[in-house]
N, C-alpha and C positions, 0 to 999 in steps of 0.2 A: 320378445322371443320371435325370431324370424326363422325362415326355412333352413338357413345354414347354421343355426345355433347348435352347439353340441349339447345333447341331452342325455343324461344318465337316468335310467329307470331301474331302481332297486326293487327286486321282486318281480321281474318281468315275466316270469313263468307262472306266477300266481294268477288267480282270477282277475283281480283288479289291475295288476301290473300288465298282464297280457292284453287286457282290453284297452288300456292306456296306450300301449305300444301300437296296437292296431289303429286306434284313433289318430295318433300322431302321423303314422304312415299315410292314412286316408287324407290328411290335411297338408301333406307335402313336407312333413319334417322327416328327413331321412338321415340326419347326422346323429344317429342314436347309438349309444354305447350301453352294453349289458354285460353281465357276468352271471354264470350259474353259481350255485352254492358250492359246487366242487372246485370251481375256478377261483372263487373269492368267498372266504368265510367271513360274513359281515360281523361276526362276534370277535374277530381278530383285529384289534385296533391298528396294529403295525401294518397289516396287509391292506386295511382299508385306507389308511393314510397314503400308502405307496400307490394304491390305485388312483386316488385323487390327484396325487402329485404327477403321476405319469399321464393320465388321461385328460386332466384339467376340464371337467365338464362345466358348462356355463349355467345349466339348469338341472335341477334334480326333482324327480318324482319318487318320494319315499313310500313305496307300497310293500316293502319287505316286512314280514312279520311271521311269527309262529301263530297259527290260528287253528280253531277247532270248535266243536259244539259244546253242549253242556257237559257231556261225559269227559271229553278230553280236557276241558278247562278245569274241571273239578278234580281230575285224577292226577294231572301233571302240573300242579299248581307252581312249583318252584321253577320248572322249566319255562312255563309261560311268562313268569315274572322276569327271571334272569335273562332269557334269550331276547325278549322284546326290549327290555331296558338297554341292554348292551348294544343291540343292533342300531336302535335310534340314536343313542348317544354318540356312537362311533361315526355315523353318517352325518348327523347334524353338526358335530364339532369339526369334522373334516371339511364340510361345506364352508364353514367359517374360515378355517385355516387357509383354504385354497381358493378363496374369493369367488365362490358360486354367486351368480347374480340373483338367483331366486330358487327357493326350495319349497315344495309342496309336500306336507306330511299328512298321510292318511290315518286318521284315528278310527273310532268306532262308537256306535250309539251306546255301547255298554258303559261309557264314562259316566253316564248320568245316574243319579240315585235311583235305587229300586222303586221307591214310591214318589218319584218326581211328578210334579203337576204335568198334565197332558194337554196339548202336545208339548214336548220338551224343548224349551228355549235354551239358547246358549248360556244364559245367566243362571241356569239351574245347576251348573257344575259346582261340585263340592258343597252342596246344600243339604246333604243327607247321606245315610249308609248306602253302600253299593249292594248289588245282588251278590250273595256269597259265592255262588257256584262259578262265577267268572271274575271275581274280584281281582286276582293277580294280573289278569290281562288288562282289566280296566285300569288298574293303578299304573301299569306300564304305559298305556296310552295317554293317561293324564300327564304323566311325566314328560312324554314327548310333546304334548301341547305346551307345557310350562317351559320346556327347553326352547321351543320356537319363540314363545313370547319373551323369554329372558334374553335370548340372543338378539331379538328385534330391539328390545329396550337398551341393552348394555352395548351392543356392538353395531346397531343399525342394520342388521341383517334382514333382508326381505324374505323371511321364512314364514310361510302361512300354514295353517292347519285346517283340514277339511274333515268333518265328521259324517261319514256315510251311514245310511240306514242299512238294514239287512240286504245283502246283495245276492243275486243268483244269476246263472247264465253259463256260457262256455267257459271251461276251465275250472269249474267248481269241483269240490271233493265229495264223492258219493259214498264214502265209507260209512257203513251203518252205525258205527260206534263213535267215530271221530268227526262227523260232518255236522253242518247246521240242519235246521228242521226241513227246509224246502228240498235240498238235494236228497236227504234221507227219505223223504216221502216219495220222491220220484223213483228212487231205486226200489223201495218197498212195494209200491204198486206195480212197477214193471215186473219184478220178480214173481210177485203173486199172480199176475196175469200169465206170465210164461209158464209157471209151475201148475196152473190150474187151481190155485188156492181159493177158498170160498170167503176168507176173511183176511183183513189187514189190521194189525194192532197198532194203535197210536198212543204214545206216552201222554200221561196227564189227563186233564179234564176236557181239553179242547177249547176252553174258554179264553185263554190268553189272546190278547190282540197283538198283531205284528204288522209291520210295514215292510214292503219289499220293493227293491228297485232292480230293474235289469241292468247288468254290469256295463253294457255298452252305453247306457244313459249316464251312469256314473263317470265313465271315461270322458264323455262329452262335457259333463259338468266340470271335471277337473281341468280340462283344456281351457274352458271358458274362464275359470278362476285364475289359472296361471297367466292368462292374457290380461285379465281385467281387475283382479283383486289384490290389493297391496296393503292390508290392514293387520294389525297385531291380533285382533279378535278372531278366534276360530269361527268357522261358519258351518252350519248343518247343510247336508244335501240329502234330500229325500223326496218322496212323492206327495206327502200329505194325505195318503190314503191307507186305510188299515183293514185287516181281515182277521177273524178268529182262526185259530189253528184248525178247528174242525171244518170250517168253511173252506179253508185252504186245502185240507185233505180231500174234501169233496170236489174241488176244482181240479186238483192233480188227478184224482180218480177218473174224472171225466176226460181230461186231456190224454191219459194213458190208455183209457178204454177198459179199465177193470170193472167187472160187473158184480163183484162180491159185496160183502158187508164191511163196514168200518166199526172196529171195537176199540173203545177207549180203556186204557189201563190207568185208572185213577190212583193206584199206588205209587206211580212214578211221578217225579217232580214236574212242575209246570214252568219253573223259572219266573222271570219277571212278569207280572200280570198284564202290563200294557207297555208298549214302546212305540210311540208315534213322535216323529221329529217335527218341530216347527221349522220349516224351511222358508218362512216368509222373507227373511233377510236376503236369501239367495234369489228368491222369486222377484223381489223388488229390484235386483240388479239386472233382471231381464232374462233369466234362464229358468226353464222348467223341463221336466222329463218328457219323453215322447212315447215310450212304450207301455201299453197297458199290461196288467198282470196276466190276463188271459192270453194275450199275444206273446208276451215274454215267455210264459210256460210252454207254449206250443214250440217256439223256437228252441227253447232249452231241452225239451224232450227229444226233438229231432237230433240235436247235437248229442245228447246222452246215448241214443240208440246207435249213432255212428261210432261211439267210443266204448260201448258196453263191453266189447270183447277184451278191452284193455284193463277193465276195472277188476 
């Protein structure tokens, strides 16, 4: 992939896709093609094929997906399964039909079994039951991995899959019901501070352990892999560091400047008890993240404040 290569970023307005777009521009890749969902419905096979036939991208970053937190995943189970299956199937098959040189598919850490050994290695895939609350999304992402592997085997397509850990940063969704835990915490503490509340309620016990990566680091890792990784085996991308939800809440509280009390609602679900990625294969290739959680949260909160009027 060189600076003149034509690159299609599917999902360029999402958190991961927008970060990848910024990273490519920063590195001199300016022949980038994008489409909004109103311009191109990725669930429409005919429209996707016409786009590939017309634009003829050489490289594809497949970051488009229907995403959300525990509530959204568990409420819109059919939509999360159908939309994600059809989006990835349409793009991956079009990439094969129209001779894309390389495709990078972004999956999710939720592909791993609920009780997978920690940290989660790539070979833990399909070794046990999934977490029920996000099972449809996980199944769709597993199907995307298997599509890339199968096209690699049957057609010789250089289609690779990357499994990122939990992401945060510019472009995140801060909806209190449909977002992931970290952006929801940022909004909760910010609104509590602005409204003069004395408490902030957090779902669950606070004991589950999570790993978080600043999205700009994810983008840098994806560019590294697009340049250097050409194997069928999907690969994890994470920090190797974890934190409890309660400790995360305390950190967000500090960054936001909220001075009240944190209360846990133990009647609400925790989700998966622990999710730490084993990123040793990626680290062995020579890439590691650069942004600490504390620094990333400060950057993210500044971005959130600049966008808060739009939320």
